[in-house]
Biopython code that builds the backbone (N, CA, C, O; Angstrom):
import numpy as np
from Bio.PDB.StructureBuilder import StructureBuilder

atoms = [
    (1, "UNK", "N", (-3.090, -9.419, -3.167)),
    (1, "UNK", "CA", (-3.111, -9.728, -1.749)),
    (1, "UNK", "C", (-4.076, -10.864, -1.526)),
    (1, "UNK", "O", (-5.057, -11.025, -2.252)),
    (2, "UNK", "N", (-3.790, -11.621, -0.544)),
    (2, "UNK", "CA", (-4.753, -12.630, -0.112)),
    (2, "UNK", "C", (-5.952, -11.880, 0.455)),
    (2, "UNK", "O", (-5.987, -10.652, 0.388)),
    (3, "UNK", "N", (-6.898, -12.557, 0.990)),
    (3, "UNK", "CA", (-8.036, -11.858, 1.572)),
    (3, "UNK", "C", (-7.641, -11.203, 2.881)),
    (3, "UNK", "O", (-6.994, -11.821, 3.726)),
    (4, "UNK", "N", (-8.028, -9.965, 3.041)),
    (4, "UNK", "CA", (-7.762, -9.296, 4.310)),
    (4, "UNK", "C", (-8.911, -9.601, 5.261)),
    (4, "UNK", "O", (-10.061, -9.736, 4.843)),
    (5, "UNK", "N", (-8.594, -9.704, 6.507)),
    (5, "UNK", "CA", (-9.578, -10.045, 7.522)),
    (5, "UNK", "C", (-9.857, -8.839, 8.393)),
    (5, "UNK", "O", (-8.954, -8.039, 8.640)),
    (6, "UNK", "N", (-11.085, -8.688, 8.865)),
    (6, "UNK", "CA", (-11.328, -7.620, 9.831)),
    (6, "UNK", "C", (-10.352, -7.753, 11.001)),
    (6, "UNK", "O", (-10.137, -8.842, 11.533)),
    (7, "UNK", "N", (-9.778, -6.637, 11.382)),
    (7, "UNK", "CA", (-8.787, -6.633, 12.448)),
    (7, "UNK", "C", (-7.366, -6.717, 11.942)),
    (7, "UNK", "O", (-6.426, -6.480, 12.701)),
    (8, "UNK", "N", (-7.186, -7.056, 10.650)),
    (8, "UNK", "CA", (-5.843, -7.090, 10.075)),
    (8, "UNK", "C", (-5.271, -5.670, 10.035)),
    (8, "UNK", "O", (-6.003, -4.685, 10.133)),
    (9, "UNK", "N", (-3.964, -5.591, 9.892)),
    (9, "UNK", "CA", (-3.273, -4.308, 9.825)),
    (9, "UNK", "C", (-2.818, -4.069, 8.393)),
    (9, "UNK", "O", (-2.220, -4.946, 7.770)),
    (10, "UNK", "N", (-3.100, -2.887, 7.878)),
    (10, "UNK", "CA", (-2.613, -2.450, 6.565)),
    (10, "UNK", "C", (-1.532, -1.406, 6.812)),
    (10, "UNK", "O", (-1.792, -0.364, 7.413)),
    (11, "UNK", "N", (-0.315, -1.691, 6.346)),
    (11, "UNK", "CA", (0.772, -0.721, 6.413)),
    (11, "UNK", "C", (0.901, -0.131, 5.014)),
    (11, "UNK", "O", (1.341, -0.802, 4.080)),
    (12, "UNK", "N", (0.515, 1.123, 4.887)),
    (12, "UNK", "CA", (0.442, 1.808, 3.600)),
    (12, "UNK", "C", (1.689, 2.673, 3.457)),
    (12, "UNK", "O", (1.926, 3.580, 4.255)),
    (13, "UNK", "N", (2.483, 2.377, 2.427)),
    (13, "UNK", "CA", (3.753, 3.060, 2.188)),
    (13, "UNK", "C", (3.628, 3.846, 0.891)),
    (13, "UNK", "O", (3.618, 3.267, -0.195)),
    (14, "UNK", "N", (3.533, 5.165, 1.009)),
    (14, "UNK", "CA", (3.489, 6.059, -0.146)),
    (14, "UNK", "C", (4.888, 6.615, -0.336)),
    (14, "UNK", "O", (5.536, 6.994, 0.640)),
    (15, "UNK", "N", (5.372, 6.673, -1.580)),
    (15, "UNK", "CA", (6.749, 7.110, -1.778)),
    (15, "UNK", "C", (6.958, 7.780, -3.120)),
    (15, "UNK", "O", (6.202, 7.574, -4.069)),
    (16, "UNK", "N", (8.002, 8.585, -3.172)),
    (16, "UNK", "CA", (8.473, 9.190, -4.407)),
    (16, "UNK", "C", (9.895, 8.713, -4.652)),
    (16, "UNK", "O", (10.784, 8.971, -3.841)),
    (17, "UNK", "N", (10.118, 8.022, -5.759)),
    (17, "UNK", "CA", (11.421, 7.457, -6.091)),
    (17, "UNK", "C", (12.327, 8.486, -6.743)),
    (17, "UNK", "O", (11.868, 9.383, -7.450)),
    (18, "UNK", "N", (13.613, 8.342, -6.496)),
    (18, "UNK", "CA", (14.616, 9.063, -7.256)),
    (18, "UNK", "C", (14.859, 8.287, -8.549)),
    (18, "UNK", "O", (14.298, 7.209, -8.748)),
    (19, "UNK", "N", (15.683, 8.832, -9.412)),
    (19, "UNK", "CA", (16.044, 8.125, -10.639)),
    (19, "UNK", "C", (17.265, 7.229, -10.421)),
    (19, "UNK", "O", (17.689, 6.531, -11.342)),
    (20, "UNK", "N", (17.825, 7.242, -9.228)),
    (20, "UNK", "CA", (19.074, 6.527, -8.946)),
    (20, "UNK", "C", (18.882, 5.015, -8.854)),
    (20, "UNK", "O", (17.907, 4.539, -8.272)),
    (21, "UNK", "N", (19.805, 4.276, -9.423)),
    (21, "UNK", "CA", (19.989, 2.847, -9.195)),
    (21, "UNK", "C", (18.703, 2.032, -9.304)),
    (21, "UNK", "O", (18.306, 1.350, -8.359)),
    (22, "UNK", "N", (18.060, 2.112, -10.462)),
    (22, "UNK", "CA", (16.798, 1.384, -10.655)),
    (22, "UNK", "C", (16.973, -0.119, -10.462)),
    (22, "UNK", "O", (16.104, -0.772, -9.885)),
    (23, "UNK", "N", (18.081, -0.671, -10.935)),
    (23, "UNK", "CA", (18.307, -2.117, -10.795)),
    (23, "UNK", "C", (18.485, -2.505, -9.329)),
    (23, "UNK", "O", (17.936, -3.513, -8.882)),
    (24, "UNK", "N", (19.245, -1.715, -8.585)),
    (24, "UNK", "CA", (19.439, -1.983, -7.159)),
    (24, "UNK", "C", (18.144, -1.879, -6.383)),
    (24, "UNK", "O", (17.890, -2.669, -5.475)),
    (25, "UNK", "N", (17.322, -0.899, -6.743)),
    (25, "UNK", "CA", (16.026, -0.738, -6.098)),
    (25, "UNK", "C", (15.142, -1.956, -6.364)),
    (25, "UNK", "O", (14.534, -2.499, -5.442)),
    (26, "UNK", "N", (15.072, -2.382, -7.629)),
    (26, "UNK", "CA", (14.233, -3.529, -7.978)),
    (26, "UNK", "C", (14.687, -4.777, -7.232)),
    (26, "UNK", "O", (13.862, -5.554, -6.751)),
    (27, "UNK", "N", (15.982, -4.964, -7.137)),
    (27, "UNK", "CA", (16.526, -6.116, -6.416)),
    (27, "UNK", "C", (16.162, -6.053, -4.929)),
    (27, "UNK", "O", (15.748, -7.055, -4.346)),
    (28, "UNK", "N", (16.318, -4.882, -4.323)),
    (28, "UNK", "CA", (16.001, -4.710, -2.900)),
    (28, "UNK", "C", (14.509, -4.894, -2.645)),
    (28, "UNK", "O", (14.121, -5.521, -1.659)),
    (29, "UNK", "N", (13.675, -4.356, -3.522)),
    (29, "UNK", "CA", (12.225, -4.490, -3.351)),
    (29, "UNK", "C", (11.804, -5.960, -3.422)),
    (29, "UNK", "O", (10.982, -6.413, -2.626)),
    (30, "UNK", "N", (12.363, -6.690, -4.365)),
    (30, "UNK", "CA", (12.044, -8.122, -4.485)),
    (30, "UNK", "C", (12.525, -8.887, -3.257)),
    (30, "UNK", "O", (11.829, -9.771, -2.759)),
    (31, "UNK", "N", (13.714, -8.547, -2.770)),
    (31, "UNK", "CA", (14.247, -9.215, -1.570)),
    (31, "UNK", "C", (13.374, -8.924, -0.360)),
    (31, "UNK", "O", (13.133, -9.814, 0.455)),
    (32, "UNK", "N", (12.895, -7.683, -0.230)),
    (32, "UNK", "CA", (12.039, -7.339, 0.912)),
    (32, "UNK", "C", (10.698, -8.043, 0.818)),
    (32, "UNK", "O", (10.152, -8.469, 1.836)),
    (33, "UNK", "N", (10.155, -8.174, -0.390)),
    (33, "UNK", "CA", (8.891, -8.891, -0.535)),
    (33, "UNK", "C", (9.058, -10.357, -0.144)),
    (33, "UNK", "O", (8.209, -10.920, 0.547)),
    (34, "UNK", "N", (10.160, -10.977, -0.592)),
    (34, "UNK", "CA", (10.418, -12.373, -0.202)),
    (34, "UNK", "C", (10.590, -12.501, 1.300)),
    (34, "UNK", "O", (10.033, -13.413, 1.911)),
    (35, "UNK", "N", (11.354, -11.600, 1.906)),
    (35, "UNK", "CA", (11.611, -11.663, 3.348)),
    (35, "UNK", "C", (10.323, -11.448, 4.144)),
    (35, "UNK", "O", (10.063, -12.164, 5.110)),
    (36, "UNK", "N", (9.522, -10.469, 3.742)),
    (36, "UNK", "CA", (8.268, -10.216, 4.450)),
    (36, "UNK", "C", (7.368, -11.443, 4.407)),
    (36, "UNK", "O", (6.696, -11.769, 5.386)),
    (37, "UNK", "N", (7.361, -12.124, 3.253)),
    (37, "UNK", "CA", (6.456, -13.269, 3.098)),
    (37, "UNK", "C", (6.801, -14.427, 4.022)),
    (37, "UNK", "O", (5.981, -15.327, 4.207)),
    (38, "UNK", "N", (7.988, -14.426, 4.601)),
    (38, "UNK", "CA", (8.376, -15.489, 5.526)),
    (38, "UNK", "C", (8.060, -15.130, 6.976)),
    (38, "UNK", "O", (8.220, -15.964, 7.867)),
    (39, "UNK", "N", (7.615, -13.897, 7.220)),
    (39, "UNK", "CA", (7.348, -13.444, 8.584)),
    (39, "UNK", "C", (6.018, -13.989, 9.089)),
    (39, "UNK", "O", (5.041, -14.073, 8.345)),
    (40, "UNK", "N", (6.000, -14.352, 10.351)),
    (40, "UNK", "CA", (4.756, -14.774, 10.982)),
    (40, "UNK", "C", (3.759, -13.618, 10.925)),
    (40, "UNK", "O", (4.093, -12.490, 11.288)),
    (41, "UNK", "N", (2.558, -13.890, 10.479)),
    (41, "UNK", "CA", (1.513, -12.876, 10.443)),
    (41, "UNK", "C", (1.405, -12.134, 9.126)),
    (41, "UNK", "O", (0.530, -11.281, 8.979)),
    (42, "UNK", "N", (2.270, -12.433, 8.158)),
    (42, "UNK", "CA", (2.214, -11.784, 6.843)),
    (42, "UNK", "C", (1.000, -12.295, 6.082)),
    (42, "UNK", "O", (0.780, -13.505, 6.015)),
    (43, "UNK", "N", (0.206, -11.390, 5.505)),
    (43, "UNK", "CA", (-0.983, -11.776, 4.751)),
    (43, "UNK", "C", (-0.868, -11.494, 3.261)),
    (43, "UNK", "O", (-1.584, -12.104, 2.467)),
    (44, "UNK", "N", (0.016, -10.586, 2.863)),
    (44, "UNK", "CA", (0.158, -10.289, 1.440)),
    (44, "UNK", "C", (0.615, -8.868, 1.206)),
    (44, "UNK", "O", (0.881, -8.114, 2.142)),
    (45, "UNK", "N", (0.701, -8.520, -0.077)),
    (45, "UNK", "CA", (1.179, -7.198, -0.470)),
    (45, "UNK", "C", (0.487, -6.774, -1.760)),
    (45, "UNK", "O", (0.201, -7.602, -2.626)),
    (46, "UNK", "N", (0.224, -5.487, -1.877)),
    (46, "UNK", "CA", (-0.261, -4.865, -3.109)),
    (46, "UNK", "C", (0.637, -3.677, -3.381)),
    (46, "UNK", "O", (0.973, -2.933, -2.460)),
    (47, "UNK", "N", (1.035, -3.484, -4.645)),
    (47, "UNK", "CA", (1.961, -2.402, -4.939)),
    (47, "UNK", "C", (1.762, -1.889, -6.352)),
    (47, "UNK", "O", (1.454, -2.656, -7.264)),
    (48, "UNK", "N", (1.942, -0.568, -6.532)),
    (48, "UNK", "CA", (1.873, 0.060, -7.853)),
    (48, "UNK", "C", (2.768, 1.295, -7.837)),
    (48, "UNK", "O", (2.945, 1.934, -6.800)),
    (49, "UNK", "N", (3.334, 1.622, -9.006)),
    (49, "UNK", "CA", (4.155, 2.823, -9.135)),
    (49, "UNK", "C", (3.864, 3.460, -10.477)),
    (49, "UNK", "O", (3.816, 2.776, -11.500)),
    (50, "UNK", "N", (3.670, 4.776, -10.476)),
    (50, "UNK", "CA", (3.412, 5.512, -11.710)),
    (50, "UNK", "C", (4.696, 5.909, -12.420)),
    (50, "UNK", "O", (5.787, 5.798, -11.861)),
    (51, "UNK", "N", (4.557, 6.365, -13.640)),
    (51, "UNK", "CA", (5.702, 6.824, -14.417)),
    (51, "UNK", "C", (6.396, 8.019, -13.774)),
    (51, "UNK", "O", (7.564, 8.287, -14.057)),
    (52, "UNK", "N", (5.683, 8.736, -12.911)),
    (52, "UNK", "CA", (6.263, 9.893, -12.229)),
    (52, "UNK", "C", (7.091, 9.503, -11.005)),
    (52, "UNK", "O", (7.647, 10.369, -10.330)),
    (53, "UNK", "N", (7.174, 8.191, -10.716)),
    (53, "UNK", "CA", (7.960, 7.719, -9.578)),
    (53, "UNK", "C", (7.192, 7.621, -8.278)),
    (53, "UNK", "O", (7.724, 7.124, -7.285)),
    (54, "UNK", "N", (5.951, 8.082, -8.260)),
    (54, "UNK", "CA", (5.138, 7.996, -7.045)),
    (54, "UNK", "C", (4.526, 6.603, -6.966)),
    (54, "UNK", "O", (3.948, 6.105, -7.932)),
    (55, "UNK", "N", (4.666, 5.987, -5.799)),
    (55, "UNK", "CA", (4.171, 4.634, -5.636)),
    (55, "UNK", "C", (3.416, 4.446, -4.343)),
    (55, "UNK", "O", (3.491, 5.262, -3.424)),
    (56, "UNK", "N", (2.688, 3.353, -4.297)),
    (56, "UNK", "CA", (1.986, 2.942, -3.085)),
    (56, "UNK", "C", (2.167, 1.437, -2.930)),
    (56, "UNK", "O", (1.941, 0.665, -3.862)),
    (57, "UNK", "N", (2.572, 1.047, -1.748)),
    (57, "UNK", "CA", (2.670, -0.363, -1.400)),
    (57, "UNK", "C", (1.902, -0.562, -0.103)),
    (57, "UNK", "O", (2.094, 0.173, 0.866)),
    (58, "UNK", "N", (1.042, -1.550, -0.096)),
    (58, "UNK", "CA", (0.295, -1.884, 1.113)),
    (58, "UNK", "C", (0.703, -3.296, 1.507)),
    (58, "UNK", "O", (0.490, -4.251, 0.760)),
    (59, "UNK", "N", (1.290, -3.413, 2.688)),
    (59, "UNK", "CA", (1.552, -4.750, 3.215)),
    (59, "UNK", "C", (0.488, -5.044, 4.262)),
    (59, "UNK", "O", (0.106, -4.177, 5.049)),
    (60, "UNK", "N", (0.023, -6.280, 4.252)),
    (60, "UNK", "CA", (-1.098, -6.704, 5.088)),
    (60, "UNK", "C", (-0.581, -7.671, 6.139)),
    (60, "UNK", "O", (0.171, -8.598, 5.836)),
    (61, "UNK", "N", (-1.000, -7.439, 7.392)),
    (61, "UNK", "CA", (-0.507, -8.214, 8.533)),
    (61, "UNK", "C", (-1.664, -8.669, 9.392)),
    (61, "UNK", "O", (-2.684, -7.987, 9.497)),
    (62, "UNK", "N", (-1.498, -9.820, 10.002)),
    (62, "UNK", "CA", (-2.529, -10.410, 10.851)),
    (62, "UNK", "C", (-2.907, -9.489, 12.002)),
    (62, "UNK", "O", (-4.084, -9.360, 12.340)),
    (63, "UNK", "N", (-1.897, -8.841, 12.611)),
    (63, "UNK", "CA", (-2.144, -7.999, 13.777)),
    (63, "UNK", "C", (-1.004, -6.996, 13.944)),
    (63, "UNK", "O", (-0.015, -7.028, 13.212)),
    (64, "UNK", "N", (-1.163, -6.119, 14.908)),
    (64, "UNK", "CA", (-0.177, -5.073, 15.173)),
    (64, "UNK", "C", (1.189, -5.650, 15.522)),
    (64, "UNK", "O", (2.212, -5.123, 15.085)),
    (65, "UNK", "N", (1.219, -6.716, 16.295)),
    (65, "UNK", "CA", (2.503, -7.326, 16.685)),
    (65, "UNK", "C", (3.275, -7.801, 15.462)),
    (65, "UNK", "O", (4.492, -7.628, 15.396)),
    (66, "UNK", "N", (2.586, -8.399, 14.492)),
    (66, "UNK", "CA", (3.252, -8.874, 13.275)),
    (66, "UNK", "C", (3.784, -7.699, 12.458)),
    (66, "UNK", "O", (4.901, -7.757, 11.944)),
    (67, "UNK", "N", (2.996, -6.639, 12.337)),
    (67, "UNK", "CA", (3.438, -5.452, 11.590)),
    (67, "UNK", "C", (4.646, -4.809, 12.262)),
    (67, "UNK", "O", (5.583, -4.392, 11.581)),
    (68, "UNK", "N", (4.636, -4.727, 13.575)),
    (68, "UNK", "CA", (5.775, -4.145, 14.299)),
    (68, "UNK", "C", (7.014, -5.016, 14.192)),
    (68, "UNK", "O", (8.127, -4.498, 14.102)),
    (69, "UNK", "N", (6.839, -6.325, 14.200)),
    (69, "UNK", "CA", (7.988, -7.222, 14.052)),
    (69, "UNK", "C", (8.642, -7.015, 12.691)),
    (69, "UNK", "O", (9.869, -7.037, 12.588)),
    (70, "UNK", "N", (7.844, -6.815, 11.646)),
    (70, "UNK", "CA", (8.419, -6.542, 10.330)),
    (70, "UNK", "C", (9.114, -5.178, 10.319)),
    (70, "UNK", "O", (10.214, -5.050, 9.781)),
    (71, "UNK", "N", (8.492, -4.176, 10.899)),
    (71, "UNK", "CA", (9.127, -2.857, 10.976)),
    (71, "UNK", "C", (10.494, -2.949, 11.633)),
    (71, "UNK", "O", (11.435, -2.276, 11.211)),
    (72, "UNK", "N", (10.610, -3.778, 12.663)),
    (72, "UNK", "CA", (11.842, -3.878, 13.452)),
    (72, "UNK", "C", (12.827, -4.918, 12.924)),
    (72, "UNK", "O", (13.910, -5.074, 13.489)),
    (73, "UNK", "N", (12.480, -5.630, 11.859)),
    (73, "UNK", "CA", (13.376, -6.640, 11.295)),
    (73, "UNK", "C", (14.690, -5.980, 10.850)),
    (73, "UNK", "O", (14.650, -4.970, 10.147)),
    (74, "UNK", "N", (15.855, -6.525, 11.244)),
    (74, "UNK", "CA", (17.136, -5.888, 10.922)),
    (74, "UNK", "C", (17.404, -5.726, 9.420)),
    (74, "UNK", "O", (17.938, -4.697, 9.007)),
    (75, "UNK", "N", (17.049, -6.711, 8.601)),
    (75, "UNK", "CA", (17.251, -6.575, 7.155)),
    (75, "UNK", "C", (16.341, -5.497, 6.577)),
    (75, "UNK", "O", (16.746, -4.735, 5.699)),
    (76, "UNK", "N", (15.119, -5.443, 7.074)),
    (76, "UNK", "CA", (14.194, -4.411, 6.629)),
    (76, "UNK", "C", (14.726, -3.028, 7.015)),
    (76, "UNK", "O", (14.657, -2.088, 6.223)),
    (77, "UNK", "N", (15.254, -2.911, 8.232)),
    (77, "UNK", "CA", (15.822, -1.633, 8.685)),
    (77, "UNK", "C", (17.006, -1.217, 7.808)),
    (77, "UNK", "O", (17.162, -0.037, 7.494)),
    (78, "UNK", "N", (17.827, -2.169, 7.418)),
    (78, "UNK", "CA", (18.992, -1.876, 6.572)),
    (78, "UNK", "C", (18.552, -1.369, 5.204)),
    (78, "UNK", "O", (19.098, -0.388, 4.700)),
    (79, "UNK", "N", (17.574, -2.027, 4.607)),
    (79, "UNK", "CA", (17.071, -1.600, 3.298)),
    (79, "UNK", "C", (16.343, -0.267, 3.415)),
    (79, "UNK", "O", (16.442, 0.568, 2.516)),
    (80, "UNK", "N", (15.619, -0.055, 4.502)),
    (80, "UNK", "CA", (14.942, 1.228, 4.723)),
    (80, "UNK", "C", (15.954, 2.373, 4.722)),
    (80, "UNK", "O", (15.706, 3.424, 4.132)),
    (81, "UNK", "N", (17.081, 2.169, 5.377)),
    (81, "UNK", "CA", (18.116, 3.199, 5.419)),
    (81, "UNK", "C", (18.703, 3.433, 4.027)),
    (81, "UNK", "O", (18.956, 4.577, 3.650)),
    (82, "UNK", "N", (18.920, 2.365, 3.264)),
    (82, "UNK", "CA", (19.400, 2.522, 1.884)),
    (82, "UNK", "C", (18.394, 3.324, 1.064)),
    (82, "UNK", "O", (18.777, 4.148, 0.233)),
    (83, "UNK", "N", (17.109, 3.079, 1.300)),
    (83, "UNK", "CA", (16.069, 3.840, 0.604)),
    (83, "UNK", "C", (16.157, 5.322, 0.910)),
    (83, "UNK", "O", (16.025, 6.154, 0.012)),
    (84, "UNK", "N", (16.377, 5.654, 2.160)),
    (84, "UNK", "CA", (16.508, 7.066, 2.546)),
    (84, "UNK", "C", (17.726, 7.707, 1.894)),
    (84, "UNK", "O", (17.683, 8.866, 1.480)),
    (85, "UNK", "N", (18.801, 6.951, 1.806)),
    (85, "UNK", "CA", (20.044, 7.488, 1.268)),
    (85, "UNK", "C", (20.029, 7.601, -0.261)),
    (85, "UNK", "O", (20.644, 8.510, -0.817)),
    (86, "UNK", "N", (19.333, 6.689, -0.941)),
    (86, "UNK", "CA", (19.513, 6.577, -2.383)),
    (86, "UNK", "C", (18.223, 6.568, -3.200)),
    (86, "UNK", "O", (18.135, 7.276, -4.203)),
    (87, "UNK", "N", (17.231, 5.794, -2.803)),
    (87, "UNK", "CA", (16.118, 5.492, -3.693)),
    (87, "UNK", "C", (14.891, 6.374, -3.553)),
    (87, "UNK", "O", (14.079, 6.429, -4.476)),
    (88, "UNK", "N", (14.724, 7.071, -2.426)),
    (88, "UNK", "CA", (13.509, 7.854, -2.213)),
    (88, "UNK", "C", (13.811, 9.331, -2.029)),
    (88, "UNK", "O", (14.779, 9.704, -1.367)),
    (89, "UNK", "N", (12.966, 10.167, -2.627)),
    (89, "UNK", "CA", (12.972, 11.598, -2.324)),
    (89, "UNK", "C", (12.137, 11.858, -1.077)),
    (89, "UNK", "O", (12.414, 12.777, -0.306)),
    (90, "UNK", "N", (11.117, 11.037, -0.895)),
    (90, "UNK", "CA", (10.224, 11.158, 0.261)),
    (90, "UNK", "C", (9.448, 9.859, 0.415)),
    (90, "UNK", "O", (9.313, 9.072, -0.522)),
    (91, "UNK", "N", (8.948, 9.662, 1.611)),
    (91, "UNK", "CA", (7.953, 8.606, 1.822)),
    (91, "UNK", "C", (7.101, 8.942, 3.033)),
    (91, "UNK", "O", (7.471, 9.761, 3.875)),
    (92, "UNK", "N", (5.953, 8.288, 3.094)),
    (92, "UNK", "CA", (5.023, 8.443, 4.214)),
    (92, "UNK", "C", (4.440, 7.063, 4.508)),
    (92, "UNK", "O", (4.104, 6.315, 3.590)),
    (93, "UNK", "N", (4.324, 6.736, 5.783)),
    (93, "UNK", "CA", (3.772, 5.452, 6.206)),
    (93, "UNK", "C", (2.488, 5.710, 6.989)),
    (93, "UNK", "O", (2.450, 6.549, 7.888)),
    (94, "UNK", "N", (1.461, 4.990, 6.639)),
    (94, "UNK", "CA", (0.172, 5.070, 7.331)),
    (94, "UNK", "C", (-0.174, 3.653, 7.768)),
    (94, "UNK", "O", (-0.141, 2.728, 6.956)),
    (95, "UNK", "N", (-0.503, 3.477, 9.028)),
    (95, "UNK", "CA", (-0.863, 2.164, 9.555)),
    (95, "UNK", "C", (-2.340, 2.222, 9.943)),
    (95, "UNK", "O", (-2.765, 3.107, 10.686)),
    (96, "UNK", "N", (-3.110, 1.271, 9.431)),
    (96, "UNK", "CA", (-4.553, 1.268, 9.661)),
    (96, "UNK", "C", (-5.032, -0.138, 9.995)),
    (96, "UNK", "O", (-4.458, -1.132, 9.547)),
    (97, "UNK", "N", (-6.079, -0.198, 10.779)),
    (97, "UNK", "CA", (-6.737, -1.466, 11.081)),
    (97, "UNK", "C", (-7.910, -1.638, 10.122)),
    (97, "UNK", "O", (-8.694, -0.711, 9.915)),
    (98, "UNK", "N", (-8.024, -2.823, 9.541)),
    (98, "UNK", "CA", (-9.092, -3.108, 8.584)),
    (98, "UNK", "C", (-10.390, -3.361, 9.345)),
    (98, "UNK", "O", (-10.464, -4.245, 10.198)),
    (99, "UNK", "N", (-11.404, -2.576, 9.023)),
    (99, "UNK", "CA", (-12.734, -2.802, 9.576)),
    (99, "UNK", "C", (-13.572, -3.663, 8.637)),
    (99, "UNK", "O", (-14.378, -4.489, 9.066)),
    (100, "UNK", "N", (-13.355, -3.442, 7.344)),
    (100, "UNK", "CA", (-14.166, -4.134, 6.344)),
    (100, "UNK", "C", (-13.364, -4.132, 5.052)),
    (100, "UNK", "O", (-12.638, -3.176, 4.777)),
    (101, "UNK", "N", (-13.484, -5.181, 4.259)),
    (101, "UNK", "CA", (-12.818, -5.245, 2.957)),
    (101, "UNK", "C", (-13.659, -6.102, 2.024)),
    (101, "UNK", "O", (-14.268, -7.084, 2.449)),
    (102, "UNK", "N", (-13.689, -5.730, 0.761)),
    (102, "UNK", "CA", (-14.391, -6.516, -0.232)),
    (102, "UNK", "C", (-13.811, -6.216, -1.591)),
    (102, "UNK", "O", (-13.046, -5.263, -1.741)),
    (103, "UNK", "N", (-14.155, -7.003, -2.574)),
    (103, "UNK", "CA", (-13.622, -6.794, -3.914)),
    (103, "UNK", "C", (-14.569, -7.338, -4.958)),
    (103, "UNK", "O", (-15.651, -7.840, -4.652)),
    (104, "UNK", "N", (-14.139, -7.226, -6.184)),
    (104, "UNK", "CA", (-14.910, -7.689, -7.316)),
    (104, "UNK", "C", (-13.921, -8.037, -8.424)),
    (104, "UNK", "O", (-12.925, -7.334, -8.595)),
    (105, "UNK", "N", (-14.167, -9.081, -9.164)),
    (105, "UNK", "CA", (-13.318, -9.472, -10.280)),
    (105, "UNK", "C", (-14.181, -9.808, -11.481)),
    (105, "UNK", "O", (-15.144, -10.567, -11.371)),
    (106, "UNK", "N", (-13.834, -9.243, -12.628)),
    (106, "UNK", "CA", (-14.543, -9.574, -13.868)),
    (106, "UNK", "C", (-14.208, -11.011, -14.257)),
    (106, "UNK", "O", (-13.045, -11.410, -14.215)),
    (107, "UNK", "N", (-15.184, -11.759, -14.622)),
    (107, "UNK", "CA", (-14.960, -13.157, -15.041)),
    (107, "UNK", "C", (-14.914, -13.252, -16.533)),
    (107, "UNK", "O", (-14.734, -14.342, -17.076)),
]
sb = StructureBuilder()
sb.init_structure("model")
sb.init_model(0)
sb.init_chain("A")
sb.init_seg("    ")
for serial, (resi, resn, name, xyz) in enumerate(atoms, 1):
    if name == "N":
        sb.init_residue(resn, " ", resi, " ")
    sb.init_atom(name, np.array(xyz, "f"), 0.0, 1.0, " ", f" {name:<3s}", serial, name[0])
structure = sb.get_structure()
């Protein structure tokens, strides 16, 4: 992710994947990442998935309006529905405002 700013919105997507259509899922996930990156207010994404199928994706947005615009995007809604039908056993979304963020990188 790029640097998050105080006041930015973190949309945290926790999910459990099914074993169905891994190639279709990968294609849809890549398409959604590309589409999100073109949205006004997009700041970046962080994502990881374990061997057990449980994953976490955090998309970062400038403000609430930008996060809501992505939620309401028609292509995003279409892929979300496909996820419910085929790719996910469950998911949970948590939306949070960033108060503080920092990091460290080994050189």
